[in-house]
C-alpha positions in Angstrom: 18.3 2.8 14.0 18.4 6.5 13.8 20.9 9.3 13.7 20.2 12.3 16.0 21.2 15.7 14.8 21.1 18.7 17.2 21.2 22.3 15.9 24.6 23.7 16.6 23.5 27.4 16.6 23.5 28.5 20.2 20.1 30.2 20.2 18.5 27.3 18.3 20.2 24.5 20.3 16.9 23.2 21.6 16.1 21.9 18.1 16.9 18.3 17.1 15.7 15.6 14.7 16.2 11.8 14.5 16.8 10.7 10.9 16.4 7.1 9.7 19.5 5.2 8.8 17.7 3.2 6.2 18.0 4.8 2.7 18.1 3.4 -0.8 20.7 4.6 -3.3 17.8 6.1 -5.4 16.6 8.1 -2.4 20.1 9.5 -1.9 20.4 10.5 -5.5 16.9 12.0 -5.6 17.7 14.1 -2.5 21.1 15.4 -3.8 19.6 16.3 -7.2 16.7 18.4 -5.9 16.2 21.9 -4.6 12.4 21.7 -4.7 10.9 22.3 -1.3 8.0 19.8 -2.1 10.5 17.0 -2.6 12.5 17.9 0.5 9.2 18.0 2.5 8.5 14.5 1.3 11.9 13.4 2.6 11.2 15.1 5.9 8.1 13.0 6.3 9.8 9.8 5.2 13.2 10.1 6.9 12.8 12.2 10.0 11.3 9.9 12.5 11.3 12.2 15.6 11.8 15.9 16.1 11.7 18.8 18.4 11.6 22.0 16.3 10.7 25.4 17.8 8.9 27.9 15.7 9.6 31.6 15.8 6.5 32.0 18.0 8.0 29.5 20.5 5.7 26.6 19.7 7.4 23.2 19.7 6.7 20.9 16.7 7.1 17.2 17.8 5.0 15.6 15.2 7.0 14.9 12.0 3.8 15.1 10.0 3.7 18.8 10.8 7.1 19.4 9.1 5.8 21.1 5.9 7.0 23.6 3.4 4.4 26.0 4.7 5.8 25.7 8.3 9.3 26.1 7.0 8.5 29.2 5.0 6.1 30.9 7.4 7.0 29.8 11.0 10.7 28.8 11.2 13.9 30.8 11.5 15.6 30.6 8.1 18.7 29.0 9.8 16.5 26.2 11.1 15.1 25.6 7.6 18.7 25.2 6.4 19.4 22.9 9.4 16.5 20.6 8.3 17.9 20.3 4.8 21.5 19.9 6.1 20.6 17.0 8.4 19.3 14.9 5.5 22.5 15.5 3.5 24.6 14.7 6.5 22.7 11.5 7.1 23.3 10.5 3.5 27.0 11.2 3.8 27.2 9.3 7.1 25.5 6.2 5.5 27.6 6.4 2.4 30.7 6.2 4.6 29.2 3.1 6.2 28.7 5.0 9.4 29.7 3.1 12.5 30.1 -0.2 10.5 33.4 -1.9 10.2 34.4 -5.0 8.2 37.0 -7.6 8.9 38.7 -10.2 6.9 37.8 -13.7 8.1 40.9 -15.2 9.7 42.6 -17.7 7.5 40.8 -16.6 4.4 39.4 -19.3 2.2 40.7 -22.8 2.9 40.7 -25.5 0.3 39.7 -28.8 1.8 41.4 -31.9 0.5 40.3 -35.5 0.9 43.1 -38.0 1.7 43.9 -40.5 -1.0 43.1 -44.1 0.1 46.2 -46.3 0.3 
């Protein structure tokens, strides 16, 4: 399953990414503890499974392998770069909150079975 994030800035609203819902705890920690663009780029490749990102020249990037630090630094609106980092953090927060999952207590709880004593 994936989580779709669309850019909420009006003039950048054509941009979106689909982020994987499958994360390990280590990945979440690693992402939240880094600011290195190379590490974030690795997460883009690993966790963004589909995208439509428009460069400042108007070209659409739809291949996630093309989401690179160089692209971010040279060809994307700075607000869009922030969006790409933001969506990863939002995905982590969503997954930590269990997302759309819900739990329920089994009705009746645990029942102890007894065997009748023979007469």
